[in-house]
C-alpha positions in Angstrom: -77.8 297.9 55.5 -76.1 297.0 58.3 -73.9 294.5 56.2 -73.0 297.2 54.2 -72.1 299.4 57.4 -69.8 296.7 58.5 -68.1 296.5 55.1 -67.6 300.1 55.3 -66.0 300.2 58.3 -63.9 297.0 57.7 -62.1 299.3 54.6 -61.8 302.2 57.0 -64.8 304.0 56.2 -67.7 305.4 57.9 -71.2 304.4 58.3 -72.4 308.0 58.0 -75.6 308.1 55.6 -74.4 306.7 52.3 -75.0 308.6 48.6 -76.6 306.4 46.0 -75.6 307.3 42.9 -77.9 307.2 39.8 -76.6 307.7 36.2 -74.4 306.6 33.3 -71.2 306.0 32.4 -70.1 309.6 33.4 -70.8 308.8 37.1 -69.1 305.9 37.3 -66.1 306.8 38.7 -67.4 308.5 41.7 -66.5 306.6 45.3 -66.1 307.1 48.9 -62.7 308.0 47.6 -63.6 311.0 45.8 -66.5 312.2 47.3 -65.8 311.8 51.0 -68.6 309.8 52.1 -69.7 306.0 51.7 -71.0 305.6 48.0 -73.2 302.9 46.6 -73.0 303.5 42.7 -75.6 302.3 40.7 -74.3 304.0 37.7 -74.6 301.9 34.3 -72.3 302.8 31.1 -74.7 303.5 28.3 -78.0 303.9 30.0 -80.7 305.7 28.9 -82.8 308.1 31.5 -85.6 305.4 30.9 -83.2 302.5 31.9 -81.9 304.7 35.0 -85.4 304.9 35.9 -85.9 301.4 36.0 -82.6 301.1 38.3 -84.3 303.8 40.7 -87.5 301.8 40.8 -85.7 298.5 41.6 -83.6 300.5 44.3 -86.6 301.8 45.9 -88.2 298.0 46.0 -84.9 296.6 47.2 -84.9 299.1 50.0 -81.8 300.8 49.1 -82.5 304.4 49.5 -84.1 303.4 53.2 -80.7 304.6 54.8 -79.3 306.9 52.3 -78.2 310.4 52.9 -79.0 311.7 49.5 -79.5 310.2 46.0 -77.1 311.8 43.3 -78.6 311.6 39.7 -76.9 312.2 36.2 -78.5 311.1 32.8 -79.7 311.9 29.6 -76.8 312.4 27.5 -77.3 309.0 25.9 -80.7 309.7 24.9 -79.1 312.8 22.9 -77.0 310.4 21.3 -79.6 307.9 20.5 -82.3 310.7 19.4 -84.4 309.4 22.4 -86.9 311.4 23.7 -88.7 311.3 26.9 -85.9 312.4 29.8 -88.3 314.8 31.6 -90.6 311.9 31.9 -88.1 309.6 33.2 -86.4 312.0 35.5 -90.4 312.3 37.3 -90.2 308.4 37.2 -86.8 308.4 39.1 -87.7 311.3 41.5 -91.0 309.6 42.5 -88.8 306.3 43.2 -86.8 308.1 45.8 -88.6 308.7 49.5 -89.8 312.4 50.0 -87.4 312.5 52.9 -84.1 311.8 51.2 -82.5 314.4 49.2 -82.6 314.0 45.4 -79.5 315.9 44.1 -80.2 316.4 40.3 -76.9 317.0 38.0 -79.1 316.0 35.0 -77.0 316.3 31.9 -73.4 317.3 32.6 -72.5 320.0 30.0 -71.2 318.5 26.6 -70.6 319.3 23.4 -73.4 318.2 22.1 -76.9 319.6 20.3 -80.1 319.4 22.5 -78.4 319.6 26.1 -80.2 323.2 27.0 -83.5 321.5 25.8 -83.2 318.6 27.7 -82.0 320.3 31.1 -84.9 322.4 30.8 -87.2 319.1 30.9 -85.2 318.1 33.8 -85.5 321.3 36.0 -89.3 321.2 35.2 -89.2 317.3 36.7 -87.2 318.4 39.8 -89.6 321.6 40.4 -92.2 319.0 41.0 -90.8 317.2 44.2 -90.0 319.1 47.3 -87.1 316.7 48.0 -85.1 317.9 44.3 -82.1 320.0 44.6 -81.1 320.8 40.8 -77.2 321.3 40.7 -75.5 323.1 38.0 -72.1 321.4 37.3 -69.5 323.8 36.0 -66.7 322.4 33.7 -64.2 323.7 31.2 -63.2 322.4 28.2 -60.1 320.3 29.7 -62.6 318.6 31.9 -64.0 316.5 28.8 -61.9 313.9 27.3 -63.9 313.5 24.2 -66.9 316.2 24.5 -68.9 314.0 26.6 -67.0 312.1 29.4 -65.0 313.6 32.1 -61.3 313.5 32.0 -59.4 312.9 35.0 -59.2 316.8 36.0 -63.2 316.7 34.7 -63.7 313.8 37.6 -61.9 315.8 40.0 -63.8 319.1 39.3 -67.1 317.2 39.6 -65.7 315.7 43.2 -64.5 318.8 44.5 -68.3 320.4 43.3 -70.1 317.5 44.8 -68.1 317.5 48.0 -69.1 321.4 48.3 -72.4 320.2 48.5 -71.8 318.2 51.4 -74.9 319.1 53.9 -76.7 317.6 50.9 -74.3 314.7 50.3 
């Protein structure tokens, strides 16, 4: 991680504990610029919660979480779109991969115009309650924050970044 700190310092950033982002395309726009903290963004467009769990397991084995201040987790919308189940189990796998001394900030499924969000959110809530380092965060969005009923508009990215920055103690 010393190399990562050097890179952050060369581009004018700081090496304060960085934020790791795990998620799907919804989280890809989040960077140090809009979150105000060094970010390692591991979001993958189209990822299901099972695929995000694989990223989390690989991140742990590679040492990515070692110096992280927190891990922000979002995902599950692609499961709904693909009519796949098992989001709660995937979140338990994700949370198991994060060391217990690092806060897991769980967004879960962003509010979206799609059926099943409430049910999946309850599964994620249950998974989060099983881990002492898990902090469940509800993101508040307006219809203008979504450009297609699922993905964030420019305004939505700003809205989410502002809400995450307000959690600065966690990030």
